[in-house]
N, C-alpha and C positions, 0 to 999 in steps of 0.2 A: 880556621882551626884545622890542623892536620889530624886525620884519624889514623890510629895506629892499626896496621893490618892485622896484627895478632888479636886485637879486640874484635875486628870484623870476622875473622875466621872462628873465634870463640863464640861469638853471637849466632853465626851461621850453624855451628855445631849444636848448640843448645836449643835452637828454635826450629832447625830444619828449613829455614829460608834460604834463598839465593844470596850470593855475595853482594850483589847490587842492592837488594832490599836491606841486608844487614848494615852495609854502609850508610845507606839513606837514613835508617833509624838512628845510627850513632851521630850523624850530622844533625838530625833533627833534635836529638837530646844534647847537643853541643858537647859531645865526646863522653857524657856520663853513661857508663856501661849499664848500671842498674836501671836507670830511666829507660834506656833503649830496650833492654831485655823485658822490662815490664810492658812497654808499648808493643813489642812484637808478640808477647804472650797474649795480650788483650786481642790483637788482630788475629792470631792463630786460634784462639778460643772461639771468636765470632765465626770464623770459617768452620771450624769443627762443629759448632752448634748447627750450621746450615747443612753440613754433611750428615748429621744425625738422622735426617730423613731418608737417606739412601740405604738401601738393603745391603746387609752385611751377612753373607753366607759362606764366605771362607774363613779361615782361621786355624786356631790349634787347640787341641786337648792337652793341657799341662797338668803336670803332677808335682807334688812336693811331699817328701817323707822325712819327718823329723825323729830322728834316733829310733826308728822302727816302732814308735809309739803312737804317732799322729800322721795320718795320711790324708791327702787332699788331691782331688781330681777336679779341674776347672775347665770350662769351655769359654774361650774368648774369640770372638768373630771379628773379621774385617771384610773388606769388599773384594780383595784379590789375593790369589795365592802368592803373587809377587811379594806383597807386603807380609803375608804369613810367614815367609821364609826369611824376613829381614831380622837382623839381630836385636834391633830396637823392639820390635814387636815380641820376640821371643823372650827378652828380658822382662818386658811387661807382663807376659803370662806367668813367668817364674815369680815375679814379685807379687802378683795377686794371689797366687797359690800359697805363697809363703804367708802373706797377710791373713788369709783364711785360716791357716794352721794356728797362727799366733793369737787371733782375735776372736775366733768363733762367732762369726756373723750368722744370724738366723736365716737369712735369705739375701738375694742379690741387692735389693733395696737398702737394707741394713748394711751390707758390705760397702756399697758405694757412699754412704753418709758417714762412715767411721773415719777417724783420724788415720792416716796411713802410717803403718808402723815403721817405715823407714824415714818418714819426714811427717811428724805429727802436726806441722804448721798447715798442711793441706789434707783434704780427704782423699780417700781412694778414687772417687769419681773425679776429682780435680786431677789426679795423676793420670787417670785414663784419658781424660780430655786433653792433657798436655801431650800424651803420646799420639793421640788422634791428630792433633795439630802438627806435630813433627813428621808424622807419616803421610799426612794428606788424605786420610781416608776415615770413614766412620769406623769406630772400634766399640764394640759392645760385649760386656761380661754377661753371657747368656745363662749360665747355671753352674753350680758346683756341688760337690758332695765332700763332707769332712767326716772322717772316722778316727776315733781315739780308743786306745785300749781301756777296757774297763767301763766305758760309757754305756748306759742303758738308755734306749730310746723311749 
Protein backbone atom coordinates (compact mmCIF):
# COMPACT_ATOMS: atom_id res chain seq x y z
CA UNK A 1 0.00 0.00 0.00
CA UNK A 2 1.35 3.40 -0.99
CA UNK A 3 1.38 5.96 1.82
CA UNK A 4 0.42 9.53 0.87
CA UNK A 5 3.28 11.93 1.68
CA UNK A 6 0.78 14.62 2.74
CA UNK A 7 -0.49 12.23 5.46
CA UNK A 8 3.09 11.59 6.58
CA UNK A 9 3.76 15.35 6.83
CA UNK A 10 0.48 15.96 8.64
CA UNK A 11 1.19 13.17 11.16
CA UNK A 12 4.71 14.54 11.70
CA UNK A 13 3.32 18.03 12.35
CA UNK A 14 0.66 16.82 14.80
CA UNK A 15 2.92 14.54 16.82
CA UNK A 16 6.37 16.08 16.50
CA UNK A 17 7.98 12.80 15.40
CA UNK A 18 10.36 12.38 12.48
CA UNK A 19 9.23 11.62 8.93
CA UNK A 20 10.48 8.04 9.13
CA UNK A 21 8.51 7.35 12.33
CA UNK A 22 5.39 8.98 10.88
CA UNK A 23 5.64 6.90 7.71
CA UNK A 24 6.21 3.70 9.71
CA UNK A 25 3.15 4.42 11.86
CA UNK A 26 1.00 4.92 8.77
CA UNK A 27 2.32 1.72 7.22
CA UNK A 28 1.63 -0.18 10.44
CA UNK A 29 -1.92 1.23 10.48
CA UNK A 30 -2.36 0.24 6.81
CA UNK A 31 -2.83 3.87 5.78
CA UNK A 32 -5.51 4.66 8.40
CA UNK A 33 -4.51 8.16 9.53
CA UNK A 34 -6.60 8.14 12.72
CA UNK A 35 -5.17 4.79 13.89
CA UNK A 36 -1.63 5.99 13.16
CA UNK A 37 -2.24 9.25 15.04
CA UNK A 38 -3.60 7.38 18.06
CA UNK A 39 -0.63 4.99 18.05
CA UNK A 40 1.85 7.87 17.85
CA UNK A 41 0.10 9.75 20.64
CA UNK A 42 0.27 6.69 22.89
CA UNK A 43 3.99 6.31 22.18
CA UNK A 44 4.53 10.03 22.77
CA UNK A 45 2.59 10.00 26.03
CA UNK A 46 4.61 7.04 27.26
CA UNK A 47 7.82 8.93 26.54
CA UNK A 48 6.36 12.09 28.13
CA UNK A 49 5.57 10.17 31.31
CA UNK A 50 9.19 8.96 31.48
CA UNK A 51 10.34 12.56 30.99
CA UNK A 52 8.17 13.76 33.87
CA UNK A 53 10.89 12.70 36.29
CA UNK A 54 13.36 15.15 34.74
CA UNK A 55 13.74 18.59 36.27
CA UNK A 56 11.92 21.48 34.57
CA UNK A 57 13.50 24.80 35.59
CA UNK A 58 13.18 26.84 32.37
CA UNK A 59 9.88 28.07 30.99
CA UNK A 60 7.64 31.11 30.75
CA UNK A 61 5.42 33.31 32.84
CA UNK A 62 2.32 33.83 30.71
CA UNK A 63 -0.56 36.24 31.12
CA UNK A 64 -4.11 36.52 29.90
CA UNK A 65 -6.48 39.48 30.27
CA UNK A 66 -10.16 39.14 29.42
CA UNK A 67 -11.83 42.49 28.69
CA UNK A 68 -9.94 44.16 31.52
CA UNK A 69 -12.15 42.26 33.99
CA UNK A 70 -10.27 38.98 34.49
CA UNK A 71 -6.49 38.64 34.66
CA UNK A 72 -4.35 35.53 34.91
CA UNK A 73 -0.64 35.00 35.41
CA UNK A 74 0.68 31.44 35.05
CA UNK A 75 4.09 29.78 35.31
CA UNK A 76 4.68 26.85 32.97
CA UNK A 77 8.08 25.15 33.12
CA UNK A 78 10.10 23.07 30.68
CA UNK A 79 13.64 21.74 30.69
CA UNK A 80 15.42 24.20 28.35
CA UNK A 81 15.28 27.81 27.20
CA UNK A 82 15.26 26.50 23.62
CA UNK A 83 11.83 24.91 24.16
CA UNK A 84 10.59 27.90 26.17
CA UNK A 85 11.14 30.07 23.07
CA UNK A 86 9.31 27.59 20.80
CA UNK A 87 5.93 28.73 19.42
CA UNK A 88 4.31 25.41 20.39
CA UNK A 89 5.29 25.99 24.02
CA UNK A 90 4.22 29.66 23.91
CA UNK A 91 0.80 28.63 22.55
CA UNK A 92 0.43 26.09 25.37
CA UNK A 93 1.14 28.78 27.99
CA UNK A 94 -1.45 31.11 26.38
CA UNK A 95 -4.03 28.31 26.26
CA UNK A 96 -3.46 27.37 29.91
CA UNK A 97 -3.81 31.01 31.00
CA UNK A 98 -7.02 31.37 28.96
CA UNK A 99 -8.39 28.15 30.46
CA UNK A 100 -7.71 29.45 33.98
CA UNK A 101 -9.56 32.68 33.18
CA UNK A 102 -12.56 30.79 31.80
CA UNK A 103 -12.79 27.89 34.26
CA UNK A 104 -11.69 29.28 37.64
CA UNK A 105 -9.71 26.26 38.90
CA UNK A 106 -8.92 26.30 42.62
CA UNK A 107 -5.36 24.99 42.27
CA UNK A 108 -3.04 23.38 39.72
CA UNK A 109 -4.31 19.85 40.45
CA UNK A 110 -7.91 21.03 39.86
CA UNK A 111 -6.71 22.84 36.67
CA UNK A 112 -5.08 19.68 35.25
CA UNK A 113 -8.19 17.53 35.88
CA UNK A 114 -10.71 19.92 34.27
CA UNK A 115 -11.97 19.43 30.71
CA UNK A 116 -9.93 21.73 28.49
CA UNK A 117 -12.06 24.69 27.29
CA UNK A 118 -10.78 24.50 23.71
CA UNK A 119 -11.35 20.72 23.47
CA UNK A 120 -13.59 19.31 26.24
CA UNK A 121 -12.91 15.75 25.03
CA UNK A 122 -9.58 15.90 26.89
CA UNK A 123 -8.37 17.37 30.16
CA UNK A 124 -5.93 20.23 30.60
CA UNK A 125 -3.42 17.64 31.85
CA UNK A 126 -3.87 15.61 28.65
CA UNK A 127 -3.25 18.76 26.61
CA UNK A 128 -0.06 19.47 28.58
CA UNK A 129 1.12 15.86 28.05
CA UNK A 130 0.38 16.12 24.31
CA UNK A 131 2.54 19.24 24.12
CA UNK A 132 5.28 17.61 26.19
CA UNK A 133 5.31 14.69 23.73
CA UNK A 134 5.54 17.07 20.75
CA UNK A 135 8.30 19.12 22.39
CA UNK A 136 10.28 16.17 23.71
CA UNK A 137 10.66 17.63 27.19
CA UNK A 138 9.04 17.53 30.61
CA UNK A 139 6.40 20.30 30.83
CA UNK A 140 4.90 21.33 34.17
CA UNK A 141 2.21 23.85 35.08
CA UNK A 142 3.84 25.15 38.26
CA UNK A 143 1.48 27.83 39.65
CA UNK A 144 -1.03 30.51 38.74
CA UNK A 145 -2.96 33.48 40.06
CA UNK A 146 -6.38 34.59 38.82
CA UNK A 147 -7.94 37.94 39.62
CA UNK A 148 -11.43 39.15 38.68
CA UNK A 149 -13.08 42.49 39.26
CA UNK A 150 -15.46 42.43 42.20
CA UNK A 151 -14.27 39.11 43.59
CA UNK A 152 -13.78 39.01 47.34
CA UNK A 153 -11.24 36.55 48.70
